[in-house]
Backbone as CSV, one residue per row, in Angstrom:
resi,resn,N_x,N_y,N_z,CA_x,CA_y,CA_z,C_x,C_y,C_z
1,UNK,103.153,90.029,114.747,103.340,90.202,113.330,104.772,90.622,113.068
2,UNK,105.491,90.061,112.068,106.914,90.437,111.805,107.016,91.886,111.466
3,UNK,108.174,92.458,111.785,108.480,93.842,111.350,109.319,93.734,110.110
4,UNK,109.713,94.929,109.618,110.447,94.982,108.358,111.752,94.181,108.347
5,UNK,112.363,93.981,109.537,113.627,93.283,109.623,113.419,91.755,109.717
6,UNK,112.191,91.263,109.790,112.058,89.873,110.011,111.065,89.261,108.942
7,UNK,111.053,89.861,107.804,110.151,89.239,106.718,110.957,88.111,106.038
8,UNK,111.104,87.047,106.717,111.741,85.839,106.206,110.808,85.142,105.238
9,UNK,111.292,84.145,104.515,110.429,83.377,103.622,109.282,82.716,104.395
10,UNK,109.668,82.150,105.546,108.622,81.501,106.404,107.535,82.499,106.821
11,UNK,107.973,83.736,107.129,107.002,84.694,107.652,106.068,85.149,106.545
12,UNK,106.644,85.334,105.323,105.810,85.717,104.162,104.827,84.621,103.832
13,UNK,105.261,83.391,103.830,104.357,82.228,103.511,103.293,82.049,104.555
14,UNK,103.636,82.353,105.806,102.635,82.286,106.906,101.578,83.310,106.724
15,UNK,102.052,84.566,106.330,101.065,85.629,106.094,100.207,85.291,104.909
16,UNK,100.736,84.586,103.915,99.889,84.181,102.792,98.833,83.171,103.174
17,UNK,99.259,82.201,103.989,98.279,81.172,104.420,97.184,81.741,105.338
18,UNK,97.574,82.774,106.102,96.577,83.382,106.988,95.545,84.248,106.272
19,UNK,95.777,84.539,104.981,94.904,85.370,104.214,93.677,84.646,103.846
20,UNK,92.565,84.903,104.465,91.369,84.317,104.186,90.236,85.334,104.221
21,UNK,89.416,85.416,103.218,88.312,86.378,103.195,87.013,85.604,103.034
22,UNK,86.050,85.783,103.922,84.725,85.160,103.914,83.678,86.230,104.001
23,UNK,82.917,86.499,102.973,81.840,87.512,103.061,80.746,87.102,104.038
24,UNK,79.983,88.121,104.468,78.959,87.867,105.487,77.896,86.897,104.945
25,UNK,77.658,86.911,103.656,76.582,86.059,103.085,77.018,84.740,102.587
26,UNK,78.241,84.264,103.034,78.784,82.997,102.602,78.499,81.913,103.710
27,UNK,78.411,80.676,103.250,78.411,79.535,104.216,79.820,79.198,104.618
28,UNK,80.029,78.820,105.858,81.382,78.644,106.371,81.428,77.483,107.392
29,UNK,82.399,76.602,107.263,82.718,75.579,108.295,84.235,75.691,108.490
30,UNK,84.626,75.976,109.774,86.010,76.076,110.055,86.374,75.305,111.277
31,UNK,87.484,74.622,111.261,88.074,73.931,112.378,89.504,74.332,112.540
32,UNK,90.233,73.819,113.508,91.643,74.114,113.652,92.492,73.668,112.473
33,UNK,91.942,72.676,111.683,92.677,72.085,110.587,92.345,72.648,109.257
34,UNK,91.077,72.992,109.032,90.610,73.346,107.685,89.507,74.376,107.700
35,UNK,89.312,74.905,106.495,88.233,75.896,106.269,87.551,75.576,104.942
36,UNK,86.212,75.505,104.982,85.437,75.295,103.742,84.467,76.452,103.650
37,UNK,84.396,77.113,102.488,83.558,78.273,102.347,82.630,78.079,101.102
38,UNK,81.397,78.279,101.271,80.421,78.261,100.195,80.057,79.769,99.794
39,UNK,80.731,80.230,98.784,80.490,81.659,98.406,79.124,81.790,97.635
40,UNK,78.650,83.032,97.527,77.460,83.232,96.711,77.740,82.739,95.279
41,UNK,76.631,82.357,94.590,76.743,81.694,93.293,77.499,82.525,92.248
42,UNK,77.503,83.856,92.314,78.120,84.644,91.290,79.633,84.689,91.380
43,UNK,80.180,84.155,92.482,81.646,84.111,92.601,82.296,83.195,91.616
44,UNK,83.511,83.567,91.165,84.196,82.765,90.140,84.492,81.378,90.694
45,UNK,84.822,81.279,91.996,85.048,79.995,92.691,83.940,79.927,93.797
46,UNK,82.853,79.158,93.510,81.777,79.128,94.424,82.040,78.416,95.766
47,UNK,82.913,77.403,95.672,83.152,76.609,96.942,84.632,76.365,97.098
48,UNK,85.226,76.805,98.226,86.666,76.741,98.377,86.986,75.984,99.646
49,UNK,88.134,75.340,99.611,88.606,74.577,100.795,90.125,74.720,100.906
50,UNK,90.570,74.819,102.148,92.021,74.825,102.360,92.302,74.172,103.744
51,UNK,93.535,73.624,103.848,93.941,73.020,105.144,95.063,73.875,105.737
52,UNK,94.867,74.239,106.946,95.945,75.063,107.670,97.089,74.233,108.144
53,UNK,96.869,72.942,108.208,97.905,72.003,108.676,97.264,70.871,109.411
54,UNK,97.648,69.632,109.052,96.979,68.476,109.670,97.931,67.255,109.594
55,UNK,97.819,66.373,110.523,98.537,65.125,110.504,97.685,63.959,110.137
56,UNK,96.441,64.271,109.701,95.571,63.212,109.336,95.884,62.686,107.918
57,UNK,95.302,61.525,107.610,95.367,60.956,106.299,94.706,61.828,105.311
58,UNK,95.270,62.178,104.120,94.630,63.006,103.167,93.235,62.550,102.728
59,UNK,93.060,61.249,102.569,91.748,60.764,102.177,90.671,61.118,103.158
60,UNK,91.077,61.034,104.411,90.061,61.363,105.466,89.686,62.776,105.416
61,UNK,90.681,63.732,105.148,90.315,65.137,105.023,89.460,65.417,103.828
62,UNK,89.727,64.750,102.681,88.969,64.949,101.503,87.535,64.510,101.683
63,UNK,87.389,63.377,102.332,86.001,62.898,102.587,85.211,63.889,103.503
64,UNK,85.947,64.452,104.501,85.262,65.409,105.382,84.810,66.666,104.614
65,UNK,85.693,67.123,103.804,85.310,68.374,103.009,84.201,68.042,102.021
66,UNK,84.183,66.854,101.427,83.112,66.458,100.576,81.737,66.495,101.295
67,UNK,81.755,66.002,102.523,80.505,66.044,103.328,80.047,67.434,103.608
68,UNK,80.978,68.305,103.931,80.651,69.753,104.122,80.081,70.361,102.884
69,UNK,80.722,70.091,101.786,80.253,70.737,100.498,78.853,70.202,100.146
70,UNK,78.585,68.942,100.363,77.200,68.409,100.109,76.236,69.113,101.007
71,UNK,76.644,69.380,102.259,75.724,70.106,103.155,75.452,71.519,102.654
72,UNK,76.406,72.156,101.930,76.159,73.410,101.334,75.284,73.352,100.063
73,UNK,75.041,72.071,99.613,74.323,71.990,98.390,75.209,72.129,97.162
74,UNK,76.514,71.825,97.315,77.479,72.036,96.221,78.029,70.672,95.743
75,UNK,78.322,70.587,94.461,78.869,69.346,93.914,80.261,69.473,93.329
76,UNK,80.913,70.647,93.657,82.291,70.930,93.246,83.013,71.655,94.339
77,UNK,84.318,71.483,94.371,85.123,72.159,95.380,86.425,72.586,94.677
78,UNK,86.858,73.819,94.948,88.191,74.312,94.512,89.094,74.331,95.752
79,UNK,90.011,73.423,95.731,90.958,73.377,96.864,92.127,74.344,96.672
80,UNK,92.583,74.995,97.706,93.746,75.877,97.601,94.918,75.078,98.240
81,UNK,95.993,74.845,97.487,97.077,74.085,98.009,98.412,74.821,97.601
82,UNK,99.429,74.523,98.376,100.781,75.128,98.095,101.767,74.032,98.322
83,UNK,103.075,74.404,98.089,104.153,73.468,98.272,104.347,73.100,99.718
84,UNK,103.804,73.910,100.657,103.984,73.615,102.092,102.727,73.121,102.749
85,UNK,101.680,72.816,101.954,100.365,72.292,102.464,100.673,70.961,103.219
86,UNK,100.130,70.808,104.370,100.216,69.566,105.142,98.859,68.993,105.423
87,UNK,98.633,67.699,105.234,99.570,66.686,104.921,100.162,66.748,103.514
88,UNK,101.381,66.223,103.344,102.075,66.350,102.065,101.368,65.745,100.867
89,UNK,100.640,64.656,101.175,100.042,63.930,100.025,98.654,64.447,99.612
90,UNK,98.248,65.579,100.131,96.892,66.086,99.846,96.697,66.329,98.357
91,UNK,97.598,67.069,97.765,97.432,67.409,96.356,97.443,66.160,95.483
92,UNK,98.294,65.179,95.750,98.363,63.958,95.010,97.024,63.202,95.142
93,UNK,96.424,63.211,96.342,95.163,62.565,96.546,94.061,63.227,95.776
94,UNK,94.088,64.587,95.697,93.113,65.312,94.862,93.225,64.947,93.415
95,UNK,94.415,64.946,92.916,94.652,64.587,91.478,94.241,63.151,91.183
96,UNK,94.461,62.251,92.153,94.065,60.865,91.970,92.588,60.722,91.908
97,UNK,91.822,61.676,92.528,90.394,61.613,92.461,89.781,62.383,91.222
98,UNK,90.645,62.691,90.342,90.218,63.370,89.084,90.348,64.842,89.119
99,UNK,90.982,65.385,90.134,91.138,66.836,90.290,91.994,67.399,89.171
100,UNK,91.778,68.678,88.850,92.533,69.405,87.816,92.979,70.733,88.404
101,UNK,94.188,71.127,88.104,94.721,72.470,88.503,94.055,73.497,87.561
102,UNK,93.294,74.377,88.136,92.669,75.416,87.278,93.298,76.793,87.341
103,UNK,94.117,76.990,88.318,94.838,78.290,88.479,96.118,78.086,89.209
104,UNK,97.163,78.756,88.756,98.449,78.807,89.500,98.797,80.268,89.710
105,UNK,99.084,80.552,90.978,99.405,81.940,91.306,100.687,81.952,92.173
106,UNK,101.579,82.872,91.870,102.780,83.006,92.700,102.481,83.836,93.988
107,UNK,103.062,83.449,95.059,103.016,84.186,96.314,104.075,85.273,96.206
108,UNK,103.696,86.519,96.131,104.634,87.634,95.827,104.552,88.652,96.953
109,UNK,105.726,89.169,97.367,105.735,90.181,98.417,106.847,91.214,98.145
110,UNK,106.590,92.359,98.761,107.584,93.548,98.575,107.607,94.280,99.901
111,UNK,108.798,94.266,100.529,108.989,95.117,101.761,108.836,96.553,101.358
112,UNK,108.071,97.333,102.149,107.832,98.745,101.814,108.118,99.703,102.930
113,UNK,108.631,99.252,104.056,108.860,100.120,105.207,109.870,101.241,104.821
114,UNK,110.871,100.906,104.067,111.940,101.886,103.791,111.680,102.683,102.575
115,UNK,110.580,102.479,101.840,110.285,103.248,100.689,109.515,102.426,99.650
116,UNK,109.002,103.150,98.657,108.246,102.519,97.602,108.973,102.617,96.277
117,UNK,108.804,101.646,95.371,109.454,101.697,94.047,108.754,102.768,93.168
118,UNK,109.497,103.356,92.351,108.984,104.289,91.303,108.411,103.385,90.131
119,UNK,107.102,103.399,90.055,106.462,102.590,89.037,106.273,103.290,87.725
120,UNK,106.713,104.516,87.603,106.588,105.229,86.326,105.175,105.386,85.828
121,UNK,104.296,105.806,86.761,102.887,105.958,86.372,102.735,107.252,85.450
122,UNK,102.192,107.063,84.274,101.994,108.204,83.436,101.163,109.271,84.024
123,UNK,101.544,110.521,83.761,100.826,111.697,84.384,99.338,111.761,83.967
124,UNK,99.032,111.215,82.821,97.620,111.311,82.314,96.672,110.285,82.933
125,UNK,97.199,109.378,83.766,96.396,108.382,84.444,95.833,108.983,85.721
126,UNK,94.526,109.011,85.852,93.849,109.579,87.040,93.485,108.434,87.974
127,UNK,93.705,108.573,89.270,93.360,107.545,90.259,92.239,108.076,91.174
128,UNK,91.249,107.225,91.396,90.175,107.600,92.298,89.838,106.486,93.285
129,UNK,89.584,106.891,94.502,89.128,105.917,95.511,87.656,105.613,95.244
130,UNK,87.257,104.361,95.458,85.874,103.921,95.310,85.129,104.307,96.550
131,UNK,84.219,105.328,96.395,83.538,105.878,97.552,82.039,105.883,97.335
132,UNK,81.540,105.664,96.117,80.114,105.748,95.852,79.726,104.740,94.778
133,UNK,78.440,104.713,94.448,77.954,103.741,93.511,78.605,103.851,92.127
134,UNK,78.827,105.111,91.685,79.388,105.311,90.371,80.807,104.714,90.279
135,UNK,81.627,105.018,91.205,83.024,104.491,91.140,83.026,102.956,91.405
136,UNK,82.020,102.497,92.247,81.957,101.051,92.412,81.607,100.364,91.154
137,UNK,80.629,100.876,90.427,80.275,100.234,89.144,81.380,100.325,88.139
138,UNK,82.194,101.408,88.178,83.364,101.456,87.287,84.314,100.303,87.622
139,UNK,84.566,100.142,88.972,85.510,99.064,89.373,84.977,97.642,88.962
140,UNK,83.733,97.439,89.214,83.130,96.153,88.910,83.112,95.899,87.386
141,UNK,82.904,96.899,86.619,82.952,96.742,85.131,84.319,96.380,84.678
142,UNK,85.348,97.005,85.169,86.709,96.690,84.796,87.002,95.260,85.241
143,UNK,86.614,94.876,86.464,86.870,93.573,86.988,86.234,92.448,86.103
144,UNK,84.973,92.652,85.718,84.308,91.676,84.886,85.025,91.497,83.529
145,UNK,85.527,92.612,83.010,86.137,92.572,81.700,87.575,91.902,81.841
146,UNK,88.280,92.258,82.849,89.625,91.769,83.060,89.640,90.291,83.305
147,UNK,88.731,89.794,84.111,88.732,88.358,84.487,87.749,87.541,83.740
148,UNK,86.986,88.207,82.818,85.936,87.498,82.075,85.056,86.739,83.105
149,UNK,84.591,87.459,84.161,83.794,86.859,85.183,82.291,87.347,85.097
150,UNK,81.485,86.675,85.877,80.111,87.077,85.842,79.914,88.446,86.482
151,UNK,79.030,89.281,85.944,78.739,90.555,86.568,78.153,90.367,87.957
152,UNK,78.459,91.289,88.909,77.884,91.170,90.248,76.361,91.454,90.092
153,UNK,75.491,90.621,90.690,74.074,90.863,90.620,73.662,92.234,91.135
154,UNK,72.715,92.829,90.522,72.253,94.227,90.928,71.896,94.287,92.362
155,UNK,71.280,93.194,92.930,70.838,93.235,94.300,71.969,93.165,95.297
156,UNK,73.202,92.938,94.820,74.340,92.861,95.684,75.165,94.186,95.689
157,UNK,74.779,95.097,94.785,75.511,96.366,94.716,75.501,97.152,96.048
158,UNK,74.330,97.276,96.699,74.265,98.000,97.956,75.165,97.324,99.014
159,UNK,75.177,96.010,99.110,76.063,95.280,100.052,77.497,95.522,99.783
160,UNK,77.914,95.468,98.495,79.262,95.722,98.089,79.712,97.134,98.510
161,UNK,78.787,98.134,98.327,79.093,99.457,98.680,79.243,99.640,100.162
162,UNK,78.343,98.974,100.935,78.410,99.037,102.387,79.723,98.456,102.905
163,UNK,80.213,97.344,102.293,81.480,96.672,102.663,82.638,97.660,102.508
164,UNK,82.581,98.410,101.422,83.688,99.384,101.147,83.660,100.560,102.089
165,UNK,82.477,100.944,102.548,82.352,102.081,103.469,83.074,101.848,104.741
166,UNK,83.215,100.618,105.204,83.791,100.300,106.449,85.289,100.747,106.548
167,UNK,85.903,100.740,105.379,87.343,101.077,105.402,87.699,102.530,105.094
168,UNK,86.625,103.329,104.788,86.898,104.695,104.421,87.486,105.519,105.546
169,UNK,87.072,105.271,106.766,87.493,106.177,107.863,88.952,105.959,108.191
170,UNK,89.452,104.744,108.131,90.835,104.484,108.583,91.722,103.834,107.496
171,UNK,91.195,103.772,106.310,92.020,103.204,105.157,92.359,101.755,105.358
172,UNK,91.675,101.042,106.218,91.985,99.686,106.513,91.685,98.775,105.340
173,UNK,90.836,99.169,104.430,90.472,98.411,103.241,89.838,99.356,102.240
174,UNK,89.854,98.898,101.015,89.124,99.738,99.990,89.562,99.295,98.572
175,UNK,89.066,100.120,97.598,89.353,99.805,96.217,89.682,101.202,95.515
176,UNK,90.393,101.115,94.472,90.690,102.299,93.700,90.431,101.930,92.201
177,UNK,90.225,102.977,91.396,90.030,102.820,89.954,90.943,103.824,89.297
178,UNK,91.605,103.380,88.231,92.447,104.215,87.380,91.736,104.513,86.144
179,UNK,91.789,105.766,85.671,91.071,106.244,84.479,92.056,106.704,83.457
180,UNK,91.855,106.337,82.224,92.651,106.845,81.103,91.713,107.622,80.170
181,UNK,91.983,108.890,80.024,91.103,109.747,79.239,89.641,109.627,79.687
182,UNK,89.480,109.579,81.035,88.104,109.506,81.640,87.481,108.161,81.563
183,UNK,88.106,107.162,81.027,87.533,105.817,80.905,88.122,104.907,82.015
184,UNK,87.322,104.114,82.691,87.818,103.221,83.713,88.752,102.174,83.084
185,UNK,89.989,102.136,83.528,91.009,101.283,82.880,91.594,100.228,83.739
186,UNK,91.633,100.387,85.053,92.080,99.352,85.951,91.536,99.514,87.368
187,UNK,91.547,98.440,88.067,91.033,98.528,89.436,91.801,97.613,90.346
188,UNK,91.748,97.770,91.636,92.398,96.902,92.565,91.996,97.269,93.971
189,UNK,92.036,96.289,94.878,91.669,96.505,96.261,92.804,96.151,97.230
190,UNK,92.665,96.598,98.455,93.609,96.197,99.450,92.862,96.032,100.819
191,UNK,93.545,95.295,101.675,93.048,95.108,103.098,94.308,95.049,103.953
192,UNK,94.315,95.801,105.048,95.394,95.786,105.971,95.170,94.726,107.064
193,UNK,96.242,93.966,107.316,96.207,92.926,108.338,97.504,93.044,109.125
194,UNK,97.494,93.823,110.210,98.711,94.136,110.960,99.622,94.954,110.036
195,UNK,100.822,94.478,109.844,101.830,95.124,109.014,101.758,94.687,107.578
196,UNK,100.786,93.885,107.224,100.682,93.392,105.851,99.574,94.114,105.076
197,UNK,99.929,94.653,103.929,98.949,95.188,103.008,98.636,94.153,101.942
198,UNK,97.457,93.534,102.108,97.026,92.520,101.155,96.468,93.184,99.938
199,UNK,97.026,92.845,98.804,96.622,93.427,97.496,95.793,92.463,96.714
200,UNK,94.587,92.757,96.370,93.733,91.802,95.711,92.920,92.452,94.585
201,UNK,92.334,91.601,93.736,91.433,91.937,92.677,91.923,92.938,91.667
202,UNK,93.210,92.986,91.358,93.720,93.919,90.396,93.628,93.409,89.007
203,UNK,93.114,94.218,88.108,93.038,93.883,86.733,92.845,95.103,85.828
204,UNK,93.091,94.950,84.548,92.969,96.082,83.613,91.949,95.775,82.553
205,UNK,91.246,96.808,82.065,90.340,96.653,80.916,91.137,96.238,79.724
206,UNK,90.644,95.199,78.977,91.406,94.680,77.876,91.795,95.698,76.841
207,UNK,90.894,96.665,76.618,91.160,97.688,75.548,92.140,98.700,75.924
208,UNK,92.469,98.753,77.223,93.393,99.853,77.713,94.624,99.343,78.387
209,UNK,94.971,98.123,78.117,96.212,97.595,78.669,97.403,98.250,78.077
210,UNK,98.490,98.366,78.885,99.687,98.968,78.376,99.689,100.501,78.492
211,UNK,98.718,101.084,79.201,98.655,102.527,79.340,99.057,103.021,80.723
212,UNK,99.537,102.128,81.580,99.984,102.507,82.922,98.934,102.454,83.972
213,UNK,97.714,102.060,83.677,96.667,102.043,84.685,96.900,101.024,85.764
214,UNK,97.337,99.833,85.403,97.636,98.766,86.400,98.698,99.241,87.377
215,UNK,99.772,99.836,86.812,100.775,100.356,87.686,100.260,101.453,88.651
216,UNK,99.278,102.260,88.111,98.718,103.300,88.982,98.002,102.739,90.167
217,UNK,97.182,101.727,89.940,96.431,101.196,91.075,97.356,100.476,92.038
218,UNK,98.402,99.867,91.525,99.392,99.192,92.409,100.090,100.268,93.308
219,UNK,100.574,101.338,92.656,101.296,102.380,93.357,100.407,103.026,94.441
220,UNK,99.141,103.292,94.128,98.261,103.973,95.097,97.962,103.063,96.288
221,UNK,97.768,101.759,96.061,97.505,100.915,97.208,98.668,100.662,98.095
222,UNK,99.860,100.617,97.501,101.085,100.498,98.256,101.339,101.796,99.088
223,UNK,101.010,102.906,98.492,101.214,104.196,99.187,100.241,104.276,100.403
224,UNK,99.010,103.870,100.226,98.065,103.895,101.346,98.492,102.937,102.407
225,UNK,98.881,101.717,102.029,99.302,100.728,103.008,100.456,101.209,103.827
226,UNK,101.492,101.742,103.134,102.673,102.210,103.864,102.340,103.410,104.769
227,UNK,101.457,104.307,104.326,101.051,105.447,105.164,100.321,104.987,106.404
228,UNK,99.654,103.792,106.338,98.945,103.265,107.489,99.784,102.252,108.300
229,UNK,101.069,102.191,108.061,101.928,101.386,108.870,102.316,100.024,108.320
230,UNK,101.885,99.707,107.135,102.257,98.432,106.577,103.727,98.358,106.202
231,UNK,104.330,97.228,106.435,105.782,97.086,106.078,105.959,96.045,104.965
232,UNK,104.856,95.456,104.514,104.927,94.428,103.466,103.718,94.537,102.562
233,UNK,103.959,94.563,101.274,102.904,94.415,100.316,102.827,92.956,99.876
234,UNK,101.707,92.275,99.946,101.547,90.817,99.697,100.423,90.636,98.716
235,UNK,100.652,89.775,97.730,99.656,89.449,96.729,99.872,88.080,96.177
236,UNK,98.880,87.549,95.451,98.954,86.290,94.724,98.776,86.620,93.262
237,UNK,99.809,86.540,92.474,99.750,86.959,91.058,99.752,85.705,90.161
238,UNK,98.756,85.710,89.251,98.680,84.603,88.310,99.985,84.483,87.545
239,UNK,100.478,83.231,87.363,101.833,83.016,86.895,102.000,83.508,85.450
240,UNK,100.968,83.531,84.636,101.121,83.924,83.218,100.611,85.321,82.901
241,UNK,100.152,86.063,83.911,99.657,87.421,83.661,100.300,88.442,84.612
242,UNK,99.770,88.582,85.776,100.223,89.617,86.668,101.603,89.317,87.414
243,UNK,101.929,88.086,87.582,103.168,87.787,88.264,104.359,88.360,87.561
244,UNK,104.511,88.181,86.254,105.700,88.790,85.624,105.773,90.300,85.748
245,UNK,104.599,90.963,85.669,104.612,92.403,85.809,105.050,92.794,87.237
246,UNK,104.544,92.126,88.208,104.889,92.424,89.586,106.334,92.168,89.967
247,UNK,106.860,91.103,89.386,108.275,90.824,89.672,109.160,91.838,88.959
248,UNK,108.789,92.373,87.891,109.577,93.364,87.203,109.650,94.666,88.003
249,UNK,108.693,94.972,88.832,108.675,96.199,89.556,109.225,95.977,91.048
250,UNK,109.690,94.779,91.336,110.403,94.619,92.608,109.815,93.580,93.543
251,UNK,108.679,92.959,93.220,108.145,91.876,94.074,109.020,90.663,93.931
252,UNK,109.118,89.897,95.009,109.792,88.667,95.043,108.861,87.500,95.154
253,UNK,109.155,86.458,94.444,108.321,85.199,94.460,108.799,84.352,95.626
254,UNK,107.833,83.943,96.504,108.181,83.121,97.632,107.617,81.684,97.564
255,UNK,106.711,81.480,96.622,106.116,80.170,96.475,105.009,80.241,95.466
256,UNK,104.283,79.165,95.433,103.151,79.074,94.494,101.912,78.519,95.174
257,UNK,100.782,79.099,94.825,99.449,78.674,95.326,98.689,78.117,94.134
258,UNK,98.034,77.006,94.335,97.288,76.359,93.226,95.846,76.163,93.602
259,UNK,94.955,76.323,92.684,93.552,75.919,92.859,93.305,74.579,92.135
260,UNK,92.880,73.594,92.848,92.615,72.290,92.313,91.115,71.998,92.392
261,UNK,90.532,71.861,91.193,89.108,71.645,91.163,88.833,70.086,91.153
262,UNK,87.785,69.744,91.950,87.425,68.379,92.059,85.929,68.199,92.229
263,UNK,85.338,67.252,91.644,83.921,66.955,91.740,83.660,66.261,93.109
264,UNK,82.499,66.644,93.676,82.105,66.019,94.946,81.169,64.873,94.584
265,UNK,81.510,63.607,94.950,80.664,62.481,94.725,79.334,62.598,95.426
266,UNK,78.244,62.122,94.765,76.928,62.243,95.392,76.727,61.223,96.480
């Protein structure tokens, strides 16, 4: 894994491509070339596909993923593509099949080995680590509001809490919640992968935006990552919402990641 002196553009983009999360209760098919994941139904993107690199014809790859998706019982796929996705014609082939770009996110990174930026977090914002059901529900409530997503089913709360418990001992992963006047206002998670602190799931409650809560959860996750040896903060920020905020506080844009939705023929 690169150190603080070797975080080149290629190294950052490679770390972004390597970032894959597959929950235990998901369906998964992975080869050297591609990964297809069937997430639980409550996920915003139920079926995801990405290519790590291939010299095959794009149409052949699309047909293969369609077969996998049908095997999962799914009739839609959200492909993850970037400017460096290979084969080069994959995105064009998706669009030719009626695919539509549903999300654009910038690949953003911040070297942190030599110090952290001053994010100007207001003193009245309180930050708490998610350690129990109460703080987990606070985080999930903010998340559903921020992203206008489906609430996590009640029967999955214990599993979500168990997943968080695994990172409590060594800070390798976790979530935090920021509170404004005692009200949950923002949340965000992190996962350490070598020297990379992957920052995910950050959002603010719509009624409490502009109060510094988003900056508070960012600052806390960067602090934890750096304390545990991370030299790079890495995230994917939506181009019209979080990306401008993150670039203002020092993150650099290295590329763009797009979600392309396409129907799977029967």
